[in-house]
C-alpha positions in Angstrom: 4.8 23.7 -20.0 7.8 25.3 -18.1 7.8 24.3 -14.5 7.8 27.7 -13.3 4.7 28.2 -15.0 3.0 24.8 -13.8 4.4 26.0 -10.0 2.7 29.6 -10.4 -0.5 27.8 -11.3 -0.4 25.3 -8.6 0.2 28.4 -6.2 -3.0 30.0 -7.7 -5.2 27.0 -7.5 -4.1 26.6 -4.2 -5.0 29.9 -3.0 -8.0 29.8 -4.5 -8.8 26.6 -3.0 -7.7 28.2 0.7 -9.8 31.4 0.4 -13.0 29.3 -0.6 -12.4 27.2 2.5 -12.8 30.2 4.5 -16.2 30.7 2.3 -16.8 27.5 2.9 -18.2 27.6 6.2 -16.6 24.4 7.6 -17.9 22.7 4.0 -21.7 23.3 5.2 -21.9 25.6 1.8 -21.8 23.6 -1.2 -20.4 25.8 -3.8 -17.2 27.2 -2.2 -16.9 23.4 -0.5 -16.8 22.1 -4.1 -14.5 24.9 -5.1 -11.7 24.2 -2.5 -11.7 20.4 -3.2 -11.4 20.9 -7.0 -8.7 23.8 -6.4 -6.3 21.6 -3.8 -6.6 18.6 -6.0 -5.5 20.6 -9.3 -3.1 22.5 -6.8 -1.3 18.8 -5.9 -1.4 18.0 -9.4 0.3 21.0 -11.3 2.8 21.0 -8.3 3.5 17.3 -8.9 3.6 18.2 -12.9 6.2 20.9 -12.2 8.2 18.2 -9.7 8.3 16.0 -12.3 10.3 18.3 -14.8 12.9 18.7 -12.4 12.0 21.2 -10.3 13.9 20.2 -7.1 11.1 19.3 -4.0 12.7 22.0 -1.3 12.6 24.9 -3.9 9.3 24.4 -5.6 7.8 23.9 -1.8 9.5 26.7 -0.4 8.3 29.1 -3.6 4.9 27.2 -3.1 4.9 28.5 0.7 6.6 32.0 0.3 3.8 33.0 -2.3 0.6 31.5 -1.2 1.1 32.2 2.3 2.0 35.9 1.3 -0.9 35.8 -1.2 -3.2 34.7 1.0 -2.3 37.6 4.0 -2.7 40.2 1.7 -6.0 39.0 0.2 -7.3 38.4 3.6 -5.8 41.6 4.6 -7.1 43.8 1.7 -10.5 42.1 0.7 -11.6 40.0 3.4 -10.9 42.7 6.6 -8.8 40.6 8.2 -5.6 42.2 10.3 -1.8 42.1 9.3 0.4 43.8 11.8 3.9 44.7 10.8 5.2 42.4 12.8 3.2 39.3 10.3 4.4 41.8 7.0 8.1 41.2 8.6 7.7 37.6 8.7 6.2 37.6 5.4 9.0 39.3 4.0 11.6 37.0 5.3 10.0 33.8 4.2 10.4 35.2 0.7 13.9 35.8 1.8 14.5 32.4 2.7 13.0 31.1 -0.4 15.2 33.5 -2.1 18.4 31.9 -0.3 17.3 28.2 -1.2 16.8 29.3 -4.8 20.2 31.0 -5.1 22.4 29.2 -2.9 21.8 25.9 -4.4 24.2 24.2 -6.9 23.3 24.5 -10.4 
């Protein structure tokens, strides 16, 4: 499996774990708690697989962080009734821009 695809699966798993963590209510609800633990385990396993295939750790973690934070913030705002100010949207854009700079600025 290509490293970027492994990373994409890792990100989806991490976002799933984070959203499930919100619903676990401090690990007092069994199903969301189990989903959280399994999803985070899968996320780290897939991230490790992407790194094993040669993806640079700085790039992998940068993409993971930027996409993960962005998706969790958007899901929170759209589906969970959480607030998202224009300043926060700008911050997300800056994080994504930083990751793009890491990726495009590195020697290949």
